[in-house]
Structures are given as C-alpha cells and as structure tokens.
PAVOMI-688630 format. One record per residue (C-alpha): residue in one letter; x, y, z. Coordinates in steps of 0.05 Angstrom, whole numbers, padded with zeros to 5 digits, always signed. Layout:
BEGIN
AXYZ/...
// end
This chain:
BEGIN
M+00511+04404-01551/Q+00498+04417-01478/F+00434+04412-01438/Q+00441+04485-01415/Q+00446+04507-01488/L+00380+04473-01503/A+00348+04508-01443/Y+00373+04576-01468/F+00348+04560-01538/V+00278+04542-01513/A+00276+04606-01470/V+00293+04650-01531/A+00243+04612-01574/E+00188+04623-01522/H+00204+04696-01506/R+00223+04715-01578/H+00273+04762-01546/F+00345+04751-01523/T+00345+04801-01466/R+00279+04776-01436/A+00303+04703-01444/A+00367+04721-01407/E+00328+04753-01351/H+00283+04691-01346/M+00344+04645-01343/R+00380+04691-01295/V+00442+04697-01339/A+00477+04755-01372/Q+00451+04768-01442/P+00520+04765-01476/S+00532+04697-01444/L+00465+04671-01469/S+00478+04696-01539/Q+00546+04663-01539/Q+00516+04596-01519/I+00463+04602-01574/R+00518+04616-01626/A+00557+04556-01601/L+00495+04512-01608/E+00483+04538-01679/H+00556+04524-01696/D+00550+04453-01668/L+00487+04439-01708/G+00513+04473-01771/A+00451+04517-01781/P+00422+04582-01755/L+00364+04573-01706/F+00337+04644-01705/H+00324+04700-01754/R+00351+04764-01723/I+00323+04825-01760/R+00322+04893-01727/G+00312+04865-01658/N+00257+04817-01680/V+00272+04744-01665/S+00237+04686-01699/L+00253+04613-01710/T+00285+04588-01774/E+00263+04522-01804/A+00320+04488-01766/G+00296+04523-01702/E+00224+04499-01713/T+00250+04428-01721/L+00293+04431-01659/L+00243+04463-01612/P+00197+04403-01597/I+00258+04358-01592/A+00293+04405-01543/R+00230+04410-01500/R+00224+04334-01498/I+00298+04326-01479/L+00292+04378-01423/A+00228+04345-01397/E+00263+04278-01395/I+00322+04309-01357/E+00275+04341-01307/G+00238+04275-01299/A+00303+04240-01285/R+00322+04292-01233/R+00254+04286-01200/A+00258+04210-01198/I+00326+04214-01165/R+00301+04266-01115/E+00243+04221-01098/L+00289+04162-01086/D+00325+04206-01037/E+00259+04227-01005/L+00245+04154-00988/E+00312+04151-00953/R+00307+04218-00917/G+00237+04246-00927/R+00189+04277-00878/V+00114+04270-00870/R+00070+04313-00824/L+00009+04272-00806/G-00050+04296-00765/A-00100+04251-00730/P-00152+04255-00675/P-00134+04223-00608/S-00180+04163-00618/L-00143+04142-00680/C-00076+04154-00647/T-00098+04106-00593/G-00134+04056-00639/L-00113+04045-00711/L-00051+04087-00722/P+00002+04051-00680/A-00002+03988-00722/I-00003+04028-00787/L+00057+04071-00769/S+00096+04012-00740/A+00090+03975-00807/F+00108+04038-00845/R+00170+04051-00804/R+00195+03980-00815/R+00190+03990-00890/Y+00215+04062-00893/P+00261+04072-00833/G+00292+04136-00862/I+00227+04175-00867/Q+00215+04222-00809/L+00143+04221-00785/E+00113+04280-00747/L+00047+04262-00713/H+00001+04320-00695/E-00056+04301-00649/S-00118+04344-00648/G-00192+04347-00663/S-00216+04338-00735/G-00239+04411-00741/D-00170+04437-00721/L-00135+04386-00766/R-00177+04406-00826/Q-00157+04479-00815/R-00083+04463-00807/L-00084+04420-00869/S-00116+04476-00909/E-00062+04524-00884/G-00006+04478-00905/A+00017+04459-00835/L+00003+04385-00849/D+00016+04339-00908/L-00039+04289-00891/A-00094+04285-00840/L-00141+04231-00816/L-00208+04265-00805/A-00266+04234-00768/G-00339+04254-00758/P-00403+04262-00799/R-00397+04260-00874/H-00378+04330-00895/A-00396+04367-00958/G-00340+04371-01010/D-00282+04418-00995/H-00254+04456-01054/Q-00184+04455-01023/L-00180+04382-01000/S-00183+04314-01032/T-00211+04260-00986/T-00215+04184-00986/E-00267+04152-00941/L-00232+04096-00904/L-00276+04070-00849/L-00347+04072-00821/E-00334+04068-00746/E-00387+04051-00694/L-00393+04094-00632/V-00411+04058-00567/L-00427+04077-00495/I-00376+04055-00443/S-00379+04056-00368/A-00337+04028-00311/G-00335+03953-00311/T-00309+03897-00355/A-00327+03869-00424/R-00362+03810-00391/E-00412+03859-00362/S-00428+03889-00430/A-00502+03896-00445/S-00532+03849-00496/T-00590+03896-00513/R-00582+03957-00558/L-00589+04027-00532/N-00633+04083-00560/V-00603+04152-00558/R-00664+04176-00518/E-00639+04133-00460/L-00579+04179-00452/V-00625+04234-00424/D-00607+04218-00351/V-00536+04192-00363/P-00480+04238-00338/L-00428+04238-00395/V-00353+04248-00393/M-00347+04291-00455/F-00290+04311-00501/R-00273+04385-00510/R-00305+04426-00565/G-00279+04413-00635/Y-00277+04337-00627/D-00318+04297-00676/V-00345+04248-00624/R-00373+04306-00584/E-00406+04334-00647/V-00439+04268-00666/T-00462+04255-00594/V-00491+04324-00582/N-00526+04325-00649/A-00557+04256-00638/C-00583+04277-00569/R-00613+04341-00598/D-00645+04302-00654/A-00676+04259-00599/G-00704+04321-00566/F-00658+04335-00507/E-00591+04366-00487/P-00539+04316-00461/S-00517+04321-00388/F-00442+04327-00376/A-00410+04300-00313/I-00346+04333-00337/E-00324+04361-00404/G-00261+04384-00438/G-00219+04321-00437/E-00175+04287-00488/M-00182+04212-00504/D-00135+04186-00450/A-00167+04230-00397/V-00238+04210-00418/L-00222+04136-00413/E-00189+04143-00344/L-00247+04185-00318/V-00296+04131-00341/R-00254+04077-00309/A-00256+04116-00244/G-00332+04118-00246/V-00340+04193-00259/G-00390+04179-00314/A-00403+04143-00380/A-00375+04164-00447/V-00390+04155-00521/V-00326+04133-00556/P-00306+04097-00620/S-00310+04021-00613/T-00238+04014-00637/V-00210+04043-00571/V-00250+04001-00523/G-00215+03933-00522/G-00240+03892-00463/R-00229+03947-00411/F-00300+03973-00401/R-00372+03954-00397/M-00397+03969-00467/T-00466+03981-00496/R-00480+03987-00570/F-00531+04035-00597/A-00591+04015-00640/A-00573+04007-00713/D-00616+04066-00734/A-00589+04113-00680/G-00538+04144-00727/M-00482+04134-00676/T-00427+04124-00726/R-00372+04167-00757/I-00334+04168-00822/V-00258+04165-00820/Q-00227+04200-00880/L-00156+04210-00906/A-00148+04282-00930/Y-00095+04321-00967/R-00089+04386-01006/K-00111+04386-01079/D-00063+04441-01099/V+00001+04411-01070/D+00043+04361-01108/P+00059+04308-01055/T+00129+04283-01044/R+00143+04209-01054/A+00146+04200-00979/V+00077+04230-00971/R+00049+04186-01026/A+00081+04125-00994/L+00047+04138-00927/R-00019+04155-00961/L-00019+04088-00997/A+00004+04051-00934/I-00055+04078-00894/V-00107+04062-00947/A-00078+03992-00960/F-00077+03976-00886/I-00151+03992-00879/A-00168+03956-00944/D-00131+03892-00925/P-00184+03837-00922/V-00144+03799-00870/R-00153+03856-00821/R-00227+03864-00832/S-00241+03805-00786/E-00202+03842-00731/L-00248+03903-00731/P-00301+03910-00677/P-00374+03894-00696/G-00408+03952-00731/T-00343+03980-00758/R-00326+03967-00831/P-00277+03990-00884/L-00302+04034-00941/V-00244+04018-00987/D-00220+03951-01015/Y-00162+03923-01054/A-00202+03920-01119/E-00213+03995-01116/L-00139+04006-01104/G-00120+03963-01163/L-00079+03918-01117/G-00120+03854-01125/E-00140+03809-01068/R-00090+03788-01017/
// end
C-alpha cells in the first residue's frame, strides 16, 4: 500500500468518477485506475462498485475511506511541520512600522529576535500607519505595527492592542529644563509646531485634539519624518508633539494634562485570511511577549503602559 494510492482512492471516492478524479489529481486516467486495482489487490477486496459508469463505495471502501483521510492528513501535517522547521532556519517576515516605533521600541525587539532566529530574513518597511494598514490589506506586508487613535474593527485585519503611549511636547533644550506643570492643548494655540507629513498618526491625534479645543494648529514647518522632526526641534525651528518613547533626555519635555487625550494606541495587525508561516508567528509572539514582559514595564516612560500581560498570553509571570 502506497500513500499515493490512498490519495487516488480518496479522490475517486469524493468525485464518484474515475475520469474526474484523474483530472483532479493531474494524472492519466488509466494510470489512476491501475493504482486503484493494485490497492484493491493488496487489500484483498474491491473498493468500488463499477456499474455502467456509476462508481460507488463497497463496504470495504466505506471502511477504508475515513482511515485513508486520516492517514493523508497525518502525512500532510508531518510535511507542514518539517516545512515550518525549515522556515525558522530560512524564513522571511515583512514587518511594517511607523518611524517613531522604528526609533523607539523596535530596535531592542528585533535585536533579541535576530539572536534567537538568525536565519530568518527580516524586511522592515517604515511608513505612516495609514499607508501600512493599506499595504497590509493588499498583502504587501506580513505584520504591521499600527499607531494612532483606537480604530473601529477591520473585517480584513486581526489586531492586538499592545501599548497605550503618551504623546508629549518637546522643544530645544535638555531634560533638566523639562516643565513640571502639565499643559492643556489650548496652550498650543500660539506654538509653532514642527509637524509630520499627512498620513502619520501623531499628526492626526495632534490636529484632532487642537480642533476639539477650538483652533487650528500653527505649523512652523510640515512634511517631515521622525528623524527630521527631531533635528528641526533641536535646531530651534519649533516645538513638536511626539511619542514619549523617542524623547530620551535630549529635549525639554512637557507632558499634557491627563484628560487632554494626547495618547495613542499601538497595535500589532495581520491579515485574518492568510495562514501565517511559522516565522511570522514567531515574530508576532516575540513582539507581544516583549511588550508584556513585566521587567520592561519599569523602563517605559511615565504615562505609557502595556495593554497586554503574560497572564493573557498564557506564559505565566516572569
């Protein structure tokens, strides 16, 4: 008995027709019939009734069919497991992330992942969350970190909320000059802002907050990426609203009032209708586990907190 013979048998049983089964299996019909006869000879019993072109299972065929399906499923499972082992040696993951996360959280996450899985090729695509959401939906990315306001559910994407991240106002200066008092959004009315280009989540949150406060924000310059925005602020061109995780001690920083709504949600997103490779699943778990790690919670800036924990992941406390 050969595995291929079982596959031919299941195909004939499901199609109830030798010619259609042969077409489905991409094999010549005489060859398929020969393999079925060989299987019947090996088992010592006919598997099909063949009457005037009508094909139906005999009692022996009815007995064999669920067994054959189970055997073929086990074989396919073994093949998939072996392929997945190979994927962890030579797989590829296309990850998208906004510039602020590429500057802040991602380097430590990807460094740890590379140490554990040196054979997996990582492709990092840096763009705004709106563009990343579109590229993920189109299949150009395997995973994407999206940041911004909490979005309504997407029928194409599954998302895991990772982090509530505080946005702060930075200006030229040092951390020692940071303001101790909180800022109301209304106080930005006369502040010239260095602003990200359209499509970036921080711009969306900032502009919406200003409009909710009754004014349009004033831009000293707009259209920059994260690195450009930080350098322009350092040069004294204007102030900027940025995630607290990118600030470090390099700027004068002012936090907004707690009720100002100056926060964003960081989510990990992937397609619902795509079966992820083992390499993609490994990176997905690595990102979530890194954020959930209780040891790292103490390293996050004030006002920024994880939205996942080890208990939810079923990993226990560390």
